[in-house]
N, C-alpha and C positions, 0 to 999 in steps of 0.2 A: 824192408830189405827187398831188392830187386830179385825176382825169381829167375831161375834159368829159363831161357826162352825157347830153345829148340826142343821140340818134342814134348812140350809141357802138356800134361793131362792131369786135371784135378777132378776128382769125383767125390760125391757124397756117399753116405751109406745109410742103410736102414729105411730107404724110401720104398713104399709100396706102390709102384707104378711101373709103366712100361719103359720109362727112361730114368736115368740117374742124372742129377745136375752135374754139369761138367764145364770145364773151360779148356779149350785147346788153342794153340797159337801157331802161326806160320809166318815165314818171311814174306814181305810184300813189296820189297824194293828199298830204294834209297832216295832221299830228298834232302837238299841242303847239307850233304855229307853225313846225314844221320840215318840210322836204320829205321825202317817203317815195318811194323808188324800188324797182322790181322788176327784178332781174337774172336773165337766162336764160343758163345755162351749158349748152353742148352738147359732147359728146365725139365722137371719130371713129366711134363705133359707133351714134350716134343717141340715146344716153341724154341725157335733159334734166333738169336740176336748176334750180329757180327758188328764189331767196332774196331777201328784202327786208331793208332796214336797220331796219324796225320790229321790234324784238325780236330782230334778227339771225336771222330766221325762215326755215326751209325751208317753202315753200308748196306745192311740187310736185316730185315725182321720178318719172319714168317709165322703166321698164326692160323689156326683152323677156321673153316667156315662152319655153318650149321650141320653140314654133312661129314665133318671131320677132315676135309681136304685142306692141306696146308698150301698157302700161297704167300708171296711177298706182299707186305702192306706199306712199305716205304719205297720211294723212288731211289734208285742208286745205280752204281756202276761196278763193273767186274775188275777194274784195274786201278792201281794208284795213279797212273798217267792221266786217266780221265778226271780224277779229282783235282789234280794239279792244274789241268787245262781249263776246267769249266769255272764259270762264275755261278753265284747263287747259293754257295755254301750248303749243298745237298747233304743233310744229316749232320752237319758240323756244329761245333760250339762256336758261337759268335761273341767276339769281344775285341778290344777292351770295352767297347760300348756298342751294344746292339742297336740297330735302327739309326735314326738320323740325329746329328747335332748341327744346328743352324749356324751358318757362317763359318763353319769349321773352327770354332773358338769357344773357349770356356774361361771363366774367371774363378779363381780360388784364393780366398784370403787376400783379395785386392790385387792379385797378380794374374795377368792375362796369358793364356797359352794358345798358340796357334797350332791347330791340328792339320792332318793331311786332308785336303779337299779333294774328294774323289767322286762327288755326286752333285753336279750343278752348283759348285761352290760350297757345298756342305760336306760333312763327314758322314759316311755311311758304313755301318757294320765294322767300325774300327779302323778304317783307312784302306790303303792299297794292299797291305799285308796284315789283315786282321788275324785273329786266332785261328780261323778256319784254314789259313794257309801256313800254319806253323806245325812243326813236328814236336809233339808233346813227349816228355819223359814218361817212361813206363814205371809206375811205382810198384804195383803188386796185382796179382790175380788169385782168387781163392774161392772156396765154397764156404758159405755160412748158413747153416740150417738148410732150408730149401732154396736158397738163392745162390746164383753164380754171379761173381763180381769181378770187375777190373777197374783199376784206378790209374789215371793219368795226371800229370802236372806240367805246368808251363810257367817259366819265369819271364815275364815281360819287362825288359829293361827300361830304366828311367828314360823318358822322352821318346820311346818307341811310338811312331806315328804322331808324335807331339804330346802324348799323355805323360804327366809327371809321375814319378815314383817307380821304384822297383816293385812290381806287383807279382805275386805268386798265386796262381789259380790251380786248385786241385778239383778234379771231377771224378766221381765214382759212378759207374753204371752198374745197376743191379737188375738181374732178371729173376723174378721171384716165382715161387710155386703157384701163385695166384694169377699168373700171366700178366704181371705188371713189369713195365720197364721204368725203373726209378733212377732219376738223375739227381745226385747230391753234389752241390757246388760249395767250395770254401775258398776264400781269398783273403790275403793280407797284403799290406803295403808298408813301405818305409817313409812315404811322404803322402800328404793329402792328395787324393786323386778322385776321379769319378769312374764308376763301374756300372755295367749293365750287361749281364750275360744271358744268353738264351741258346736253345738248340733249334736248328733250321731244318728239321725233318719234314719231308713232303709225304703226307699220309694218303694212301689210296686203298680203301678197304675192299675194293673189288678185284684184288689181285693185280692191280696196275695194268689192267687190260683196256681201260678207257677213261674218259674224263670223270670227275667226281661230282658233276652237276646234279646227279640224281641221289647223291648221299644226303641223308637228313642231318641237319645241324641244329644244335641247341647251344646258345651262348648265355651264360649266367651274368648278364650285364644290362644296365639301364642306360649307359651313355658311352659315347666314343669321343676321342680327341678330334676337335675340328681341325682341319688342315687346309693349307693354302694350295695353290695350283701346282706346286712341286712337292707336295706331301709333307710339308713342315707344319707342326702344330701351331695354332694361333694362341694357345693358352686357354681357350674356352673348351668346355665339355658340352656336347650336344645330346639331348635325349633321343633314344632310338625308337621309342614307342610309335608304332604305326608306320615307320619308315622301312626302306629296303635293308637297313642295318639291324632290324629287330629280329633276333632269333630266340627270343624268350619262350616262344612255342616252336618246337622242332618243325622245320620245313626244309624242302630240298634246297641245296646250295644255289642251284641255278634258277630258282623260281622267280627271283627279282634281280638277277645279276645284270640284266640289260639296263637297269636304272643306275648302275654304278660302274659303267664301262671304264676300263677294260675288265674290271673285276674288283674283288675285295682286297684292300690293303690298308687296314684300319686298326688302331689300338683301342681296345675295349677296356674300360675301367671295370674291374671285376667286383661283384658284390661280396663283401666280407665284413665280419665283425671280429676284431682281434687278430692275433697271429695264427699261424698254422695253415694246414692244407684246406683249400676250399675247391669246390667244383668250378672249373672254368668253362668247360665245354663238353658236349657229347656228340659223337658222330655215329651214324647208323647207315649201313648199306643194306637196303631191303633185299637185294638179289642174293648176296652171300650170307646175310644174317649177322655179319660181324658188327660189333659195337666197340667203340673207343671212348672211354671216359678219361678226361684230362683234369688233373688236380694240380694245384700249385700253391706256394707260399708267396708268390709275387702279386703286386697290385694290379697288373695289367696283362693283356694278351693281344698280340698282333695277329689278326686273321689275314692270311694271304692265300690267294687262290691260283697261284702260278699263272700270272696274266700275260706272260710273254709268248710270242708266236714262235720262238726259237724251238727247234726240234732236237731231241737228244736220243742217243742209243744207249739203253740201259742193260740190265742183266739179261743174258741170253739173247742179245740182239733186239730186244723189245723196244719199239719206238714210242716215245711219249713227248707231249708238248703242252700247249695251252690248256689250262684247267684240269690237268691230269693229277694234280696234287693239292692238298690243303694243308697249310702250315698253321699250327697252333703254337705260336712263339710266346712262351711265358717270359715276362719282362717287366722292368719299370717303364715309365712312359718315354717316348721319343723326345729328344731335346729338353729333357728335364733340367740340365744345368742352366738353361737360359729361361726357365719358368719357375720362379720360387713357389708358386702355388701347386706344382706337381710334387709327387712323392720324392723325398731326398735320395740322391744317388752318390753322395760324397762318402768315400771310405777313408778313414783316418788311421794312422799307424797303431793306435791303441785298440782298433776295432777288428773283429773277425766277421767277415761277410759270410752269410750262409743262405742257401736257396735249395729248395727241393721241388722237383716236378715229377709227377707220376702219370704215366700213360698205361691205362688198364684195359685189357682186351677180354671180350666175352662174345657170346652169340645170343641171338634172339630168334 
């Protein structure tokens, strides 16, 4: 049931801490004739997560450093108009298919579908108006134990951006008492289709004051997808050992970035046995002491280091640009519909798609 939105305040009880888990909501404008709201989730430790139903977007996340000082750790903007105007999907859910689909076409059950070509003749992040540019429905917001939660859903109509099937995606954001941001996705369709969802948050554990090149990164992966000159997978996997793509031992993001100019934009095949959550990556900022551990049920992770020279004005007028963020995009592999050897991305009407990603914060 949709909760009353104006003045909503949900609080937990019985928590022995300085804060009480809560969810508040405010009006944030209108887009496509639909109301946009901004939800603020707070946990018992004072961590604050802000999300909006425009693109199911994380707009703000603040966590403490080793001295207890709270600062934002994701790049974002103060107003809805910024998110409508910018490219890049800052903090947004990406769909119907994250990353690239070669030739902007897929084949399902012998039928070819032409998709929107918005990236050098290919489909990128769902087309011209992917899920990051849609106003999601607001399902519910509530407190459960030590967690504050909000759920959004979006019905992507049959043939939107060329993708077949009426597809419904539900995403629930949870801020837990363990300083975890949990993303739970569920999706259904009425016709066979392809799906690949991710979140495009740009993390910066240094309070977003400068580039992330001195952040230490570990990636639990032995191989990446080989790509051609425009970023499309060839279908081969390349071993990372000894290369600039090898983060099996934590090292600074910028230590070998000059070898992969303009920066990292690669899909890593994650190490896993069976289903369930596995560690995908760990990021550590030695200045602030903040640590981010990322876990997922997905088979891959796109590592992206904000390689554009474009400058943006973020929260409080802070300027940021190239290499100011690091994206840990949990996903299936790019262009999987055109590579049978890649993990399957077909969703059928009898199936329920599920994905969970966890971003856990601590200090060292």
